BAMIVO-230671 format. One record per residue (C-alpha): residue in one letter; x negated, y negated, z negated. Coordinates in steps of 0.05 Angstrom, whole numbers, plus 32768, in hexadecimal, padded with zeros to 4 digits. Example, Ala and Ser with C-alpha at 12.3 -4.5 7.8 and 13.67 -1.06 7.14 Angstrom:
2
A7F0A805A7F64 S7EEF80157F71 
***
This chain:
763
X780E7DB47F9D X785C7DC47F8E X78697D857FBD X783C7D8F7FEF X78517DDF7FF5 X78957DC78001 X78807D908036 X78587DC6805B X789A7E00805C X78C17DBE8071 X788E7DB380AB X78927DF380BA X78DF7E0280C1 X78E67DBD80EC X78AC7DD9811B X78D47E1B8125 X79137DF78125 X78F47DCB8162 X78D47E03817A X791C7E23817E X79347DF581A4 X79127DEE81E2 X79337DD98221 X792A7DF58263 X79387DD082A2 X795B7DEA82E5 X795B7DBA8322 X79577DD28373 X79887DF583A0 X79AF7E3583AD X79A87E5383FB X79BB7E928418 X79897EAF8445 X799B7E888484 X798A7E468450 X79C97E30844D X79EB7E11840F X7A127E3C83D9 X7A477E0F83C0 X7A617E1E8378 X7A357E58836C X7A337E608320 X79FF7E5F82EE X7A0F7E8682B3 X79EF7E90826C X79D77ED88263 X7A087F03823B X7A347EC28233 X7A7A7EC48249 X7A837E868269 X7A6A7E5582A7 X7A327E22829F X7A267E0282DA X7A447E048329 X7A147DF18364 X7A317DBB838B X7A427DA683D7 X79F37DAF83E2 X79EC7DED83B9 X79C27DC18386 X79C27DC9833C X79A27D998308 X79A97DA882BE X79847DBA8280 X798E7DF68245 X796B7E1D8214 X796F7E5F823A X792B7E71826C X795F7E968299 X79997E9782B2 X79D07EC482D8 X79E37EAE831E X7A1F7EC28348 X7A4B7EB18380 X7A7B7EDA83A1 X7A5C7F0283D7 X7A177EFE83C3 X79EF7F2F8393 X79F07F138344 X79AD7F098338 X79817EE682F9 X79607E9C8304 X79257E7D82DA X791C7E3A82C7 X78F17E1482FF X79087E3E833E X79187E03836B X79367E2B83AA X79577E698398 X79727E9783CC X79AB7EC083BF X79B37F0583E6 X79FB7F18840A X7A157F4F83F2 X7A127F788430 X7A2C7FC0840B X7A747FDC842B X7A7F7FF483E1 X7A657FB283BE X7A8A7F8683ED X7AB47F4983C3 X7AF87F4883C9 X7B267F1183A1 X7B6E7F2083B4 X7B7E7F5C837A X7B757F368348 X7B6E7EE9835C X7B227EEC8346 X7ADE7F06836F X7ADB7F54835F X7AB87F958386 X7ADE7FAE83B2 X7ACD7FF28398 X7AE57FE7835C X7B367FCC8374 X7B6C7FFE8352 X7B977FED8393 X7B8F7FFD83DE X7B657FC583FE X7B417FB78442 X7B197F818459 X7B1D7F6084A1 X7AD77F4784A8 X7ACA7F0084DA X7AA77F2684FC X7AD97F4B851B X7B027F12851A X7ADA7EEA8548 X7AC87F1C856E X7B107F2B8582 X7B227EE5858F X7B687EDF857E X7B987EA88584 X7BBC7EBB854B X7BB27ED08508 X7BDC7F0B8515 X7BB87F2E8548 X7B7B7F3B851D X7BB07F5684E7 X7BCD7F868512 X7B857FAD851D X7B897FC084DB X7B95800584C9 X7BDE800F84A4 X7BEC7FC784B2 X7C1E7FB484EE X7C407F70850C X7C827F7C852D X7CA37F32853B X7C737F138511 X7C857F3684D2 X7C4C7F5C84B1 X7C557FA18497 X7C237FD48472 X7C32801E846B X7C7580198491 X7C917FF38452 X7CBE7FCB8487 X7CDC7FD884C4 X7CF77FA184FB X7D247F7084DF X7D197F32850B X7D207EEF84DE X7D277F1C849C X7CED7F068465 X7CB27F1F845E X7C9A7F5B8426 X7C587F4B8433 X7C3A7F0C8417 X7C0F7EE3843D X7BD77EAF8424 X7BA77E84843E X7B707E788408 X7BA27E9483D0 X7BDB7E6783E7 X7C1B7E83840A X7C227E738456 X7C687E8C8459 X7CA67E648473 X7CDC7E428444 X7D1C7E598461 X7D0B7E9C847F X7CD17EAF844F X7CA87EC78492 X7C557EBB849E X7C517E7984C7 X7C187E9B84F8 X7C047E678526 X7BFE7E3884EA X7BC97E5E84D3 X7B727E4484E8 X7B5E7E79850E X7B207E51851F X7B0A7E5084D2 X7B137E9E84B8 X7AE47EAE8488 X7B067EF5847C X7B487F10846F X7B557F3F8433 X7B917F728437 X7BB07F9283FD X7BD97FCE8410 X7C117FDB83D2 X7C3E7FB283A4 X7C1D7F6D838C X7C5C7F4B836E X7C387F3F832F X7C087F15834A X7C1C7EFC838D X7C6E7EF58376 X7CAD7F14839E X7C927F1883E8 X7C5C7F4183DF X7C847F8283D3 X7C687FAC8406 X7C1F7F838402 X7BF57F498408 X7BCB7F308447 X7B9D7EF2842D X7B777ECF845F X7B327EA48448 X7B1F7E6D8468 X7AD97E578474 X7ABD7E1C8445 X7A927DDB8453 X7A497DE58456 X7A0B7DB78441 X79FA7DB4848B X7A297DA084C3 X7A457DDC84E3 X7A6B7DDA8528 X7A897E0B854E X7AAF7E078590 X7ACD7E4285BB X7AF17E3F85FF X7B1B7E7E8619 X7B447E828653 X7B687EC28670 X7BA47EE38689 X7BDD7F1B8684 X7BD77F5486B2 X7C137F6486D9 X7C377FA186C7 X7C387FE686E4 X7C777FE486FA X7C907FB3872C X7CD37FA38706 X7CB57F8786D1 X7C8D7F4F86F7 X7CC27F1E86E9 X7C937EE98706 X7C7B7F158744 X7C3B7F148751 X7C227EE38729 X7BFE7EEA86E6 X7C0E7EBE86A6 X7BCD7E9A8694 X7BB17E928647 X7B827E568629 X7B6F7E4985E0 X7B3D7E1385D0 X7B1F7E17858C X7AF07DE38560 X7ADE7DED851D X7AA47DC084F1 X7A8A7DBE84AE X7A5A7D85848D X7A507D67844B X7A5B7D1A844A X7A497CF28410 X7A507D2D83EB X7A9C7D3D8404 X7A9E7D7E8423 X7AC67D7A8460 X7AE37DB38490 X7B057D9B84D8 X7B2E7DCE8505 X7B4E7DC48544 X7B737DF58577 X7B967DEF85B9 X7BBE7E2B85D4 X7BE57E2C861B X7BFF7E778614 X7C297E82864D X7C3A7EC78632 X7C4E7F0E864F X7C9A7F07864B X7CCB7EDC8662 X7CDB7E948638 X7CA67EB08604 X7C677E81860A X7C3D7E5785D5 X7C217E0C85D7 X7C087DEF859E X7BD67DC48586 X7BC17DCA853B X7B937DA1850F X7B757DB684CD X7B477D8B849E X7B297D9C845A X7B0B7D6E8424 X7AEB7D8783E8 X7AB87D6883B1 X7A8F7D948381 X7A807D79833C X7A4F7DA68323 X7A427D8482E0 X7A897D8882C6 X7A9A7DD382F0 X7ACC7DB0831E X7AE27DAF8369 X7B1E7D89837A X7B307D8E83C7 X7B677D8583FA X7B767DB38439 X7BB07D988474 X7BC87DB484B7 X7BF27D9484E7 X7C137DC0851E X7C377DA3855E X7C567DC28597 X7C847DEF85BF X7C937E3285C1 X7CC17E6F85E4 X7CE17EAA85C5 X7CFA7EE785DE X7D217F1885B6 X7D447F4E85E7 X7D337F678628 X7D677F638665 X7D607FAF866E X7D2F7FE28674 X7D1D7FD386B9 X7D117F8F86A4 X7CF47F948668 X7CC67F49866B X7D097F2A8681 X7D327F08864A X7D787F1E863E X7DAE7EFB866F X7D667ED5867E X7D7E7EA58645 X7D3F7E7C8628 X7D307E5D85E9 X7D007E2185DE X7CE57E07859F X7CC47DC48591 X7C9C7DD98553 X7C7E7DA98526 X7C557DB884E0 X7C347D9F84A9 X7C147DB48463 X7BED7D8E8434 X7BCF7DBB83FB X7BA87D9A83CA X7B837DBE838C X7B577DB9834F X7B2D7DF78335 X7B077DE682EE X7AE17E1782C6 X7ADB7E098281 X7AB37E338254 X7AD77E788256 X7B1C7E65827A X7B197E5282C8 X7B5C7E2482D9 X7B7C7E208328 X7BB07DF1833B X7BBD7E028382 X7BFC7DDD839E X7C1A7DD283E9 X7C4C7DAA8417 X7C627DCD8446 X7C937DAD8483 X7CAF7DDB84B8 X7CDE7DB384EE X7CED7DE3852A X7D217DBD855F X7D3C7DF7858A X7D577DEC85CD X7D7B7E3285E7 X7DB07E118617 X7DE97E1A85EE X7DFE7DDD85C4 X7E297E0285AA X7DFA7E2F8589 X7DC37E018562 X7D8E7E2A854B X7D637DDE8536 X7D4C7DED84E7 X7D287DC084B5 X7CFE7DDC8481 X7CD77DC18448 X7CAF7DE7840B X7C8F7DCF83D2 X7C5D7DF883AC X7C347DF7836D X7C087E318349 X7BE37E2D830B X7BBA7E6382F3 X7B887E6C82B7 X7B577EA382B2 X7B2F7EB8827D X7AEE7EDB828C X7AC77F08824F X7A987F23827B X7A777F468235 X7AAA7F648227 X7ABD7F738262 X7B057F518265 X7B2A7F248297 X7B697F06828C X7B967EE682BB X7BDA7EC182B1 X7BFE7E8982D9 X7C3E7E5E82EE X7C597E5B832B X7C907E318347 X7CA77E328391 X7CE77DFA83AE X7CFB7DFF83F5 X7D367DD48410 X7D507DED8462 X7D7A7DB9848B X7D9A7DE784BB X7DD67DFE84E5 X7DB27E4084ED X7DBB7E4184AB X7E017E27849B X7DE97DE68484 X7DB47DCF844C X7DA47DFE8420 X7D727E0883DF X7D487E3883BE X7D187E41838B X7CE97E70836B X7CC87E6F831E X7C9F7E9F8303 X7C647EAF82CD X7C387EE482D6 X7BFE7F0882A6 X7BD37F3A82C0 X7B967F568292 X7B547F7C82A8 X7B267FA7827A X7AE77FCE8286 X7AC980048267 X7A89802D8280 X7AA6805582B7 X7AF4803B82B3 X7B177FFE82CC X7B5E7FEF82AC X7B8E7FB882CE X7BD47FA682B1 X7C0A7F6A82C3 X7C507F4E82B9 X7C6C7F1A82E4 X7CB77EFC82CF X7CDA7EDB8312 X7D0F7EAD831C X7D2B7EA38352 X7D697E6F8365 X7D857E6D83A6 X7DC17E3583AA X7DF97E44836D X7DD57E8C836C X7D9C7E968335 X7D7C7EDF8328 X7D3D7EEA82F6 X7D0D7F2E82F0 X7CD77F4682DC X7CAA7F7382FD X7C6A7F9E82EB X7C267FB88302 X7BEA7FE682E6 X7BB580008303 X7B73802F82F1 X7B2F80338315 X7AF6806A8305 X7AB680758318 X7AAD80B7831D X7A6580BC833B X7A3880858352 X7A5D807A8396 X7AA0809B8381 X7AD780708369 X7B1F808F835D X7B55805C8357 X7BA5805F8348 X7BD8802C8341 X7C1980188331 X7C3D7FDD8345 X7C8C7FBE834F X7CA07F8E8375 X7CDD7F688380 X7CFF7F3D83B9 X7D3A7F0E83B3 X7D587EFF83F9 X7D3F7EC3841F X7D6F7E88843D X7D687EA7847F X7D847EEB846F X7DB67EC88447 X7DD07E918475 X7DB77E9A84C5 X7DE87E9884F0 X7DD67E968537 X7DD87EBF857C X7DAB7EDE85B2 X7DD77EE885E9 X7E0B7F2185D2 X7DEB7F25859D X7E047F03855C X7DD77EF9851A X7E087EFC84DB X7DFF7EDB8499 X7E0A7F06845C X7E027EDA841D X7E197F1583F9 X7DD37F3783FD X7DB37F5683B8 X7D677F5483B0 X7D427F9283B6 X7D0C7FA98385 X7CD87FE38392 X7CA27FFF8375 X7C5B801F8391 X7C34805D8376 X7BED806A838F X7BB6809F838C X7B74808883AD X7B2B80A283BE X7AF3807783CE X7AAB808E83E4 X7A69806E83F0 X7A37808F8426 X79F3807B843A X79C1809C845C X79918091849A X79AC804D8497 X79F18053849F X7A2180398466 X7A65805C8466 X7AA4804E8432 X7AD580858439 X7B1C8078841E X7B5580A78418 X7B9A809383F7 X7BDE80B383EB X7C11808683DC X7C62808383D0 X7C8D803F83D2 X7CD7804183B6 X7D08801183C5 X7D527FF983A6 X7D7E7FD783D2 X7D527FCA840E X7D617F92843B X7D647FA28484 X7D877F8F84C7 X7DC37FB284D6 X7DF37FB4850F X7E467FB0850B X7E807F8A8523 X7E777F5384EB X7EBB7F298514 X7EF27F428531 X7F2F7F28854A X7F627F578568 X7F6B7F6D85A1 X7F217F5F85B8 X7F067F2385A5 X7EC37F3A857C X7E7C7F28856F X7E517F5E8563 X7E0B7F58854B X7DDF7F658505 X7DE17F5084C1 X7DB17F578482 X7DCC7F8D8455 X7DB07FB1841B X7DA97FFD8432 X7D9D802083F1 X7D6A804383D6 X7D23805B8408 X7CE180748401 X7CA9807B842A X7C6980A08419 X7C2A80B7843E X7BE580B88442 X7BB0808A845D X7B64809C846D X7B3180678484 X7ADC80678491 X7ABB802C8490 X7A6F802984B3 X7A3B800284BC X79EF800C84CF X79C37FD084DC X79817FCF84F4 X794E7FA38511 X796D7F958555 X79B07FC4854C X79EE7FBC8521 X7A2E7FE4851F X7A677FDE84FB X7AB17FF384FC X7AE1801C84DA X7B14805484ED X7B57805B84C4 X7B94809184CB X7BD7807C849F X7C0D80B984A0 X7C5480998486 X7C9280C18479 X7CCD8093846E X7D1180AB8451 X7D4E808A843C X7D6880AF83F9 X7DAD80A18403 X7DC980A28448 X7E0F80AF8443 X7E1680758417 X7E3F80438432 X7E237FFD843A X7E527FD38453 X7E957FD48481 X7E9B7FAC84C3 X7ED27F7F84D8 X7EF07FBD84FC X7EF37FEB84C0 X7EB3800F84D4 X7E9380258496 X7E4480258499 X7E1280478480 X7DCC80618494 X7DE880A184B0 X7E1E807D84DC X7DEA804484F4 X7DAF806E850A X7D9980848548 X7D6C80C08536 X7D7F80DC84E7 X7D56811584E7 X7D31811584A0 X7D5380D38494 X7D1B80AD84B1 X7D1E806384A8 X7D2E803D84E3 X7CF780138510 X7CB9803584EF X7C8580688512 X7C6C809C84E2 X7C1E809C84F4 X7BEE805C8507 X7BA9806D8514 X7B7D802F8524 X7B3480268532 X7AFC7FEF8549 X7AB07FEF854E X7A857FBB855A X7A367FC0857B X7A0A7F87857A X79C57F95859F X79987F58859F X79C77F2A85CE X79FA7F5885DC X7A377F6985BB X7A657F9B85C7 X7AA47FAC859E X7AE37FE185AC X7B297FE78589 X7B58801D8589 X7BA680188574 X7BD48058856D X7C1C8061855A X7C4880998557 X7C8C808D856D X7CC38073854A X7CFF809C8553 X7D34807C8525 X7D528031853E X7D998020853B X7DCC803E8552 X7DED800D857A X7DA77FFE85A3 X7DB6804F85C0 X7E05805485BC X7E38801E85C1 X7E3D7FD085CF X7DF17FB985CD X7DE37FFB85F6 X7E0E7FE48628 X7DFC7F99862A X7DAF7FAC8617 X7DAA7FE88647 X7D6280158644 X7D56801D8604 X7D66806C85FA X7D4680748640 X7CFE8049861D X7D08808785E3 X7D0B80BA8613 X7CD1809F862B X7CAF809985ED X7C96805085FF X7C91804A85AC X7C58807985AD X7C1B805F85C8 X7BD0805485C8 X7BB8801B85D7 X7B62800785E6 X7B417FCC85E7 X7AFF7FBA85F7 X7AC87F7C85F1 X7A857F658604 X7A617F2C85EF X7A207F0885FC X79F87ED185DD X79D27EAC860C X79B07E8685CC X79B97E768582 X79EB7E3E85A2 X7A157E5B85D6 X7A337E9A85E2 X7A707EC8860F X7A9D7EF68600 X7AC27F248632 X7B047F408615 X7B357F78862E X7B737F88860D X7BA07FCD8620 X7B697FDA8654 X7B978014866A X7BD57FE4867C X7BF980148652 X7C428006864A X7C5E80098604 X7C9A7FEF85D8 X7C907FD28599 X7CD97FD88586 X7D1A7FD885AC X7D237FB185E8 X7CD67F9785E5 X7CA07FA78607 X7C587F9E85F4 X7C257F74861B X7BF97F91865B X7BBB7F92865E X7B9E7F4B8657 X7B557F288664 X7B317EF18643 X7AF07ECE864C X7AD67EA48613 X7A9C7E76860F X7A807E5B85CB X7A577E2585B2 X7A3C7E2D856E X7A117DEB854E X79F87E08850C X79C57DD884F3 X79BF7E0084AE X79917E2F84D6 
***
């Protein structure tokens, strides 16, 4: 009897054990509502802090587990619960403005409403509908953002400093796109034909993104390969109209032309995702000697190993072409004619190779991004004694580790960064070497309504034999006050070491010389911000209102300053600009943005309106920052054309930008507006003294308030079919004459027609 009882108990326990080990099978595909495969969608165990499986290039999954339900999520789509046995899973797009997914703030996906710092998003629709030839055209449409002589600045964090390093970090898929010598964005190197979207951080972000993020971050995201082929070809052509003043027509009645061809293809071949792009541009420009002829090609390869939660890939870009540059006008009446009618031709070649690895293991995400970038500029300026040719190569590597504990609402991001660059050029006084090594850690914790972030970074720089190291810190809070109301505050420090160009550049443009300064000190800064984001929804309209107040403080800010830097009595001298540490400065302001969208059966409306109000100020206007070769003491006060309020140079106080797009059946309509208030303070040398004598007309342009302007752009498109569409664009409709900065007029009216053919076999 006892033996039988024991046997029965053991049998029951074994049955219960076997029953408790039921295995559920998951096999099928994950697609969006258009039927396109979703690559890298994450299956996670409900209530667990780890990724269990990734979909492959076909969106396919095939695994077994003891869970009857799983959680499925992917950036840009709504998270959903999946049951065993579902063969075709359709993920729904996340269309809410507040719930839009961003990755730039913490280098991982999160919802825009939870950001602790101001962020802006440029949608792919805005990029494609405005047909930019360079990415800076799209960036310049966003409120609070300007691009002057290729240099981006956010909320007046920078002025005009030709050739100086950028205070805004520019990334493509999270990898820096700054040159190794000058630390400047390579806008023409960015593949505009394959852009998925752009995210912009407004404020110091050096903890995650390094020294060049002192003023903010611009992250450009490219399209990824799809399981079914996608091909798009665009051909556009147009011209720059004649300026209103006849004296500006340096080619008489002839209009300069612009033509652009782009092609983009994605597909899956033998389990490998492939993306390929091509761009051919012939832009005669609108100023003498300012043109761009280029060919650029891109190739991306990606392989997803779903069972191993592993993604490996390689992106590469090659660009070759010739271009011309324009720095200063001849005079006010000859505003599109180069100084002394001299031009500079550049033969440019660039190559980048970017291997990467992403691996998820349990609670940890590993990634390794690398880049090898080569830039070669052969310059022909007609002066054999002034060789401006330059060569640089850059090696970049970043390892990042992320720990995600969703159940505990905790995330940690840590990383190691190494950047090495070498330049060889008479422009930079020979061979120069620069290195940057850094480590960082950022933590994020979510409570019921409160999200808190904090982080630190330690930077080490070496420029030839000079080295320096310094830590920076950041912190942020986001509080959900109501269902659609989010309050945020942030504090971030920044730190920027002088670039090779700022320290060693030695060249001239006509009578103006650019001088080196290898005694430059690094600049530091901090950004404080308070903001509120409010979502509204009524009668099919979605609105997102955002308001922020901010303050940026800088120590040892680096800016171009005029002086006589070489002098041999009695009359032999060289005058021009040298980058100097200008002391303590502050930029304060407020910003207001409204984003809106409405989708009906036949009508789709989306757009934004933004206003940025700033007040910049020198906090040490009378501090002597240098002494030139004639003994002249140099300070903010002695070199500024307008010292009222001690406003910083080359900065407008107010900016307003707006854009709206309508889609009605096969028609598309769009319009954009850009307003800038007057740039009152410039270098005194432009309005009095040597430069004013050899480059006349700057004061006249200031008196005519050419730096205060409003530009209106418009576009209209029509889709003949699902494959063929056309777009007609007019920029600066009123042919407004305006100045971007001293001695440089903006573009007159331009007209373009674009025809696009799209073959998308996923539909």
